[in-house]
Wavefront OBJ file of the C-alpha trace (Angstrom):
o trace
v 253.996 233.493 194.195
v 251.383 235.774 195.805
v 249.221 235.664 192.682
v 247.866 232.281 193.738
v 244.721 232.797 195.855
v 245.294 229.648 197.912
v 248.824 230.653 198.881
v 247.646 234.151 199.736
v 244.862 232.746 201.941
v 247.370 230.518 203.748
v 249.734 233.436 204.336
v 246.957 235.675 205.644
v 245.628 232.914 207.915
v 249.078 232.433 209.456
v 249.828 236.146 209.723
v 249.070 236.583 213.426
v 250.044 233.214 214.870
v 251.708 229.940 213.889
v 249.343 227.247 212.624
v 249.570 223.498 212.099
v 248.827 222.000 208.674
v 245.614 220.392 209.920
v 244.396 223.680 211.372
v 245.130 225.524 208.123
v 243.420 222.849 206.048
v 240.336 222.669 208.263
v 239.864 226.409 208.581
v 240.362 227.128 204.887
v 238.446 224.080 203.624
v 241.450 222.567 201.850
v 243.017 219.114 201.900
v 246.127 218.633 204.023
v 247.968 217.448 200.924
v 247.173 220.678 199.070
v 248.144 222.809 202.076
v 251.438 220.913 202.434
v 252.186 221.473 198.743
v 251.611 225.222 199.029
v 253.568 225.444 202.289
v 256.530 223.781 200.599
v 256.446 226.460 197.874
v 256.011 229.286 200.392
v 258.935 227.985 202.462
v 261.043 227.711 199.319
v 260.299 231.360 198.555
v 261.221 232.233 202.171
v 257.757 233.669 202.820
v 256.949 231.133 205.556
v 258.879 228.961 207.971
v 258.074 225.897 210.006
v 258.717 225.726 213.742
v 258.710 222.280 215.358
v 256.925 221.975 218.683
v 257.065 218.438 219.990
v 255.717 216.234 217.188
v 253.995 218.976 215.185
v 255.290 221.674 212.891
v 253.640 225.070 213.102
v 253.908 227.395 210.139
v 254.278 231.140 210.416
v 255.104 234.109 208.232
v 258.884 234.110 207.817
v 259.721 237.549 209.197
v 258.499 241.064 209.873
v 259.223 242.200 206.300
v 256.775 239.657 204.892
v 254.271 240.432 207.631
v 254.501 244.167 206.916
v 253.958 243.659 203.180
v 250.883 241.492 203.785
v 249.444 243.885 206.362
v 250.022 246.904 204.116
v 248.475 245.098 201.159
v 245.357 244.174 203.144
v 245.062 247.714 204.489
v 245.384 249.150 200.978
v 242.623 246.867 199.669
v 240.336 247.865 202.544
v 240.948 251.554 201.816
v 240.080 251.041 198.145
v 236.792 249.349 199.083
v 235.943 252.070 201.605
v 236.147 254.683 198.838
v 233.671 252.802 196.588
l 1 2 3 4 5 6 7 8 9 10 11 12 13 14 15 16 17 18 19 20 21 22 23 24 25 26 27 28 29 30 31 32 33 34 35 36 37 38 39 40 41 42 43 44 45 46 47 48 49 50 51 52 53 54 55 56 57 58 59 60 61 62 63 64 65 66 67 68 69 70 71 72 73 74 75 76 77 78 79 80 81 82 83 84
């Protein structure tokens, strides 16, 4: 699931705050259809969840376990690059 670069970008973009599909698509340069497809897969894997606010759904990382894994992974990659 996390091997797909688009899904990983979506997860990282939503790591710190919930985002609407249009915001994700615009910021990452992807179509809304493609973002919706990936969000459906991420929700199915319980990595993300949607929270309805009025007429929009905002997507966020599902829980602190997922958030911790993503944060640790990013930190590890940064440490590897700092040693180069």
